[in-house]
C-alpha positions as CSV (number, residue, x, y, z in Angstrom):
1,M,-11.7,-14.0,-19.5
2,R,-10.8,-11.3,-17.0
3,N,-10.1,-7.7,-18.0
4,Y,-6.5,-6.9,-16.9
5,A,-6.4,-3.6,-18.8
6,P,-6.6,-1.3,-15.8
7,V,-3.8,-3.1,-14.0
8,L,-1.7,-3.1,-17.2
9,V,-2.3,0.7,-17.7
10,I,-1.2,1.5,-14.1
11,A,1.9,-0.7,-14.5
12,V,3.0,1.0,-17.7
13,A,2.4,4.4,-16.3
14,F,4.4,3.5,-13.2
15,I,7.3,2.2,-15.3
16,C,7.3,4.9,-18.0
17,S,6.6,7.9,-15.9
18,G,8.7,11.0,-16.3
19,R,10.3,13.4,-13.9
20,S,7.7,16.2,-14.2
21,L,7.4,16.4,-10.4
22,T,10.3,15.0,-8.4
23,Q,11.0,14.5,-4.8
24,S,12.5,17.2,-2.6
25,A,16.3,17.5,-2.8
26,E,16.3,17.9,1.0
27,K,17.9,15.0,2.9
28,E,15.4,12.6,4.3
29,G,15.6,9.8,6.9
30,A,16.8,6.3,6.1
31,A,13.3,4.9,6.3
32,V,9.7,6.0,7.0
33,L,7.6,4.0,9.5
34,E,3.8,3.9,8.8
35,L,1.5,3.2,11.8
36,G,-2.2,3.2,11.2
37,A,-5.6,1.5,10.7
38,A,-7.0,-0.3,7.7
39,A,-10.4,-1.3,6.4
40,G,-11.3,-3.6,3.5
41,R,-14.3,-4.6,1.6
42,S,-14.5,-7.7,-0.5
43,L,-16.1,-7.1,-3.9
44,T,-16.6,-10.9,-4.3
45,D,-18.6,-11.7,-1.1
46,S,-19.5,-8.2,0.2
47,Q,-17.7,-8.7,3.6
48,S,-15.9,-5.9,5.5
49,N,-13.0,-6.2,7.8
50,F,-10.9,-3.8,10.0
51,G,-7.6,-3.8,11.8
52,P,-4.2,-2.2,12.4
53,T,-1.4,-1.9,9.9
54,V,2.3,-1.2,10.0
55,A,4.8,-0.7,7.2
56,V,8.4,0.5,6.5
57,E,9.3,2.4,3.4
58,I,12.9,3.0,2.0
59,T,14.2,4.9,-1.0
60,P,16.8,3.0,-2.9
61,I,16.7,5.2,-6.0
62,E,15.9,8.9,-5.2
63,N,13.0,10.3,-7.3
64,W,12.3,7.0,-8.9
65,L,11.8,4.1,-6.6
66,E,10.5,3.5,-3.1
67,L,10.0,0.1,-1.5
68,E,7.4,-0.6,1.1
69,A,6.9,-3.7,3.2
70,G,3.9,-4.0,5.4
71,V,1.8,-6.3,7.6
72,T,-1.9,-5.9,8.2
73,P,-4.2,-8.2,10.3
74,L,-7.8,-7.7,9.4
75,F,-10.7,-9.0,11.5
76,R,-14.4,-9.6,11.1
77,H,-16.9,-12.0,12.8
78,H,-15.4,-15.5,12.9
79,S,-12.6,-14.5,10.5
80,T,-9.0,-13.3,10.6
81,E,-6.8,-12.4,7.7
82,W,-3.1,-11.6,7.8
83,S,-1.6,-10.0,4.7
84,V,2.1,-9.2,4.0
85,D,2.8,-7.0,1.0
86,F,5.8,-5.6,-0.8
87,L,5.1,-2.6,-3.0
88,F,7.3,-1.0,-5.6
89,K,6.4,2.7,-5.6
90,K,7.0,5.6,-8.0
91,P,7.1,8.9,-6.0
92,W,6.2,12.5,-7.0
93,T,6.6,15.6,-4.8
94,I,3.5,17.8,-5.1
95,S,4.9,20.4,-2.6
96,D,7.4,20.6,0.2
97,E,4.8,19.0,2.5
98,M,2.9,16.7,0.2
99,E,3.9,13.6,-1.8
100,F,2.0,11.2,-4.0
101,M,3.1,7.7,-5.0
102,V,1.7,4.9,-7.0
103,G,2.6,1.4,-5.9
104,I,2.2,-2.1,-7.2
105,G,3.4,-5.4,-5.9
106,P,2.9,-9.0,-4.6
107,E,1.0,-9.9,-1.5
108,W,0.8,-13.1,0.7
109,I,-2.5,-13.7,2.5
110,H,-3.2,-16.1,5.4
111,S,-6.9,-16.4,6.3
112,N,-8.8,-18.3,9.0
113,A,-12.5,-18.2,8.5
114,Y,-14.8,-20.4,10.6
115,G,-11.8,-22.7,11.4
116,V,-10.8,-23.2,7.8
117,K,-7.2,-21.9,7.2
118,M,-6.0,-20.9,3.7
119,N,-2.9,-19.3,2.2
120,S,-2.9,-17.5,-1.1
121,A,-0.8,-15.1,-3.2
122,G,-2.2,-11.9,-4.5
123,A,-1.4,-8.6,-6.2
124,E,-2.0,-5.1,-4.9
125,V,-2.2,-1.6,-6.5
126,A,-2.1,1.3,-4.1
127,P,-1.9,5.1,-4.7
128,D,-0.4,6.7,-1.6
129,F,-0.9,10.3,-0.4
130,M,1.6,11.5,2.2
131,F,1.2,14.8,4.1
132,W,4.2,16.1,6.2
133,S,4.0,18.5,9.1
134,S,7.1,20.4,7.9
135,K,9.7,20.5,5.1
136,K,12.0,18.3,7.2
137,H,9.7,15.3,6.8
138,R,10.0,14.1,10.4
139,F,6.3,13.5,11.2
140,G,3.2,13.4,9.1
141,W,0.1,11.3,8.1
142,Y,-0.9,9.2,5.1
143,L,-3.9,8.0,3.3
144,E,-3.6,4.9,1.0
145,P,-6.5,3.4,-0.9
146,S,-5.9,0.0,-2.5
147,Y,-7.2,-2.7,-4.8
148,E,-6.3,-6.3,-4.2
149,Y,-6.7,-9.5,-6.2
150,K,-6.2,-12.9,-4.7
151,F,-4.9,-15.7,-6.9
152,G,-6.2,-18.4,-4.5
153,P,-9.6,-20.1,-4.4
154,G,-12.4,-17.8,-5.2
155,H,-10.2,-15.2,-6.9
156,E,-11.4,-12.5,-4.4
157,H,-11.3,-8.9,-5.5
158,S,-11.3,-6.3,-2.7
159,L,-11.0,-2.5,-2.1
160,G,-9.3,-1.2,1.0
161,V,-8.0,2.0,2.6
162,S,-5.4,2.6,5.3
163,G,-4.3,5.7,7.0
164,G,-2.3,6.9,10.0
165,L,1.0,8.4,11.2
166,L,4.3,8.7,9.3
167,I,7.5,8.7,11.4
168,S,10.8,9.3,9.7
169,I,13.6,7.1,11.0
170,P,17.0,8.9,10.8
């Protein structure tokens, strides 16, 4: 039997979190574009992969909910993996130029390893650190470590990290 306690604790903390630190009251753009690079390491088969990543983030409920949709192709020798994720994030503002979020959500993975193609669903948990160049939140950078669990064959567990540029879309 698998131990789902860490995922359950993060989900409960995400849902029940208070407003001790809230987002800046300053008007932000309609969305934030994330452009960067990603790396992943399978805890199941000890393989590493690398590739670009792009995501768009919107804020439907100020100080409570941000939604992020992203696409990441990851490559390694004789293997390609495309993942599409949709994360529900709880934001906290640490300062005028730094934000922290915790996200959790579903993921779809398409892999092609040695000519064998496979699709599977998964789940992802990702803390997100955002650093803005000014109080206006026009440009910045981010760092987002993550944990993924695939529900498909092999039930792969993996750790990843992505980072790159933040661009506010007015």
